[in-house]
C-alpha positions in Angstrom: -9.8 -6.5 11.0 -9.7 -7.8 14.5 -13.1 -9.4 15.4 -14.3 -11.3 18.4 -17.0 -13.9 18.6 -20.1 -13.5 20.8 -18.2 -15.2 23.6 -15.4 -12.6 23.4 -12.8 -15.0 22.1 -10.7 -14.1 19.0 -12.4 -14.7 15.7 -11.2 -17.9 13.9 -10.1 -15.7 11.0 -7.8 -13.7 13.3 -6.3 -16.9 14.7 -5.6 -18.4 11.3 -4.1 -15.2 10.0 -1.9 -14.9 13.0 -0.7 -18.5 12.6 0.2 -17.9 8.9 2.1 -14.8 9.7 4.0 -16.5 12.6 4.9 -19.5 10.4 6.2 -17.3 7.5 8.1 -15.0 10.0 9.8 -18.0 11.6 10.7 -19.5 8.2 12.6 -16.2 7.3 14.1 -15.8 10.8 12.4 -12.5 11.7 11.5 -11.5 15.2 8.2 -9.8 15.8 10.0 -6.5 16.2 11.5 -6.8 12.7 8.2 -7.6 11.1 6.6 -5.4 8.4 4.1 -8.1 7.4 3.9 -8.8 3.6 6.9 -6.6 2.6 9.2 -8.2 5.1 7.8 -11.7 4.4 8.5 -11.2 0.7 5.1 -12.3 -0.3 1.7 -10.9 -1.3 -1.3 -10.4 1.0 -3.0 -13.3 -0.7 -0.1 -15.6 0.5 -0.9 -14.6 4.1 -4.7 -14.3 3.9 -5.4 -16.9 1.2 -8.9 -18.1 1.4 -9.3 -17.6 5.2 -12.5 -15.5 4.7 -14.3 -18.5 3.3 -16.2 -20.3 6.0 -16.3 -23.7 4.3 -13.9 -26.0 6.1 -12.4 -23.3 8.2 -12.2 -25.1 11.5 -9.9 -28.0 10.4 -7.7 -25.5 8.6 -7.5 -23.3 11.7 -6.6 -26.3 13.8 -3.8 -27.4 11.4 -2.4 -23.8 11.2 -2.4 -23.6 15.0 -0.6 -27.0 15.2 2.0 -25.8 12.7 2.8 -22.8 15.0 3.8 -25.1 17.8 7.6 -25.0 18.5 9.4 -27.5 16.4 6.4 -28.4 14.1 7.7 -26.7 11.0 11.1 -28.4 11.5 9.4 -31.7 12.0 7.4 -31.3 8.9 10.5 -30.3 6.9 12.4 -33.4 8.1 9.4 -35.6 7.4 9.1 -34.2 3.8 12.8 -35.0 3.2 12.3 -38.7 4.0 12.0 -40.5 0.7 11.1 -43.9 2.0 7.3 -44.4 2.4 8.1 -47.1 5.0 10.2 -44.7 7.0 7.6 -42.0 6.8 4.9 -44.4 8.0 7.2 -45.5 10.9 7.6 -41.8 11.9 3.9 -41.2 11.7 3.1 -44.3 13.8 5.7 -43.3 16.4 4.2 -39.7 16.6 0.7 -41.1 17.0 1.8 -43.5 19.8 3.6 -40.7 21.6 0.5 -38.5 21.3 -1.6 -41.3 22.8 0.9 -42.0 25.6 1.5 -45.5 24.3 5.1 -45.1 23.4 6.6 -45.3 26.9 7.4 -48.9 26.3 9.2 -48.1 23.1 11.2 -45.4 24.7 12.2 -47.5 27.7 13.5 -50.2 25.4 15.8 -47.7 23.6 17.3 -46.2 26.7 
């Protein structure tokens, strides 16, 4: 199934599939050595592949899947989802945006 683009880089489908497998593997605490794909992940192939073969809107999806594979991203999302207050969720989102833009140094200096 491995494909490459004309430039020789991995096909977006392969990148997205790899990201989904990595997320599910980490959720279950499996190392790459322990992995037997769908059987080990206790899910069906469709759970891993989903609609990845459809080109409509694939780029944003691939970008989000790649972001979720960053260290700590799944834990951050779990923590965010457990916050019941919309005001607190908004505050976390605003802080994350400021940190991403490099504008939060003033906020961090005040709290030290």
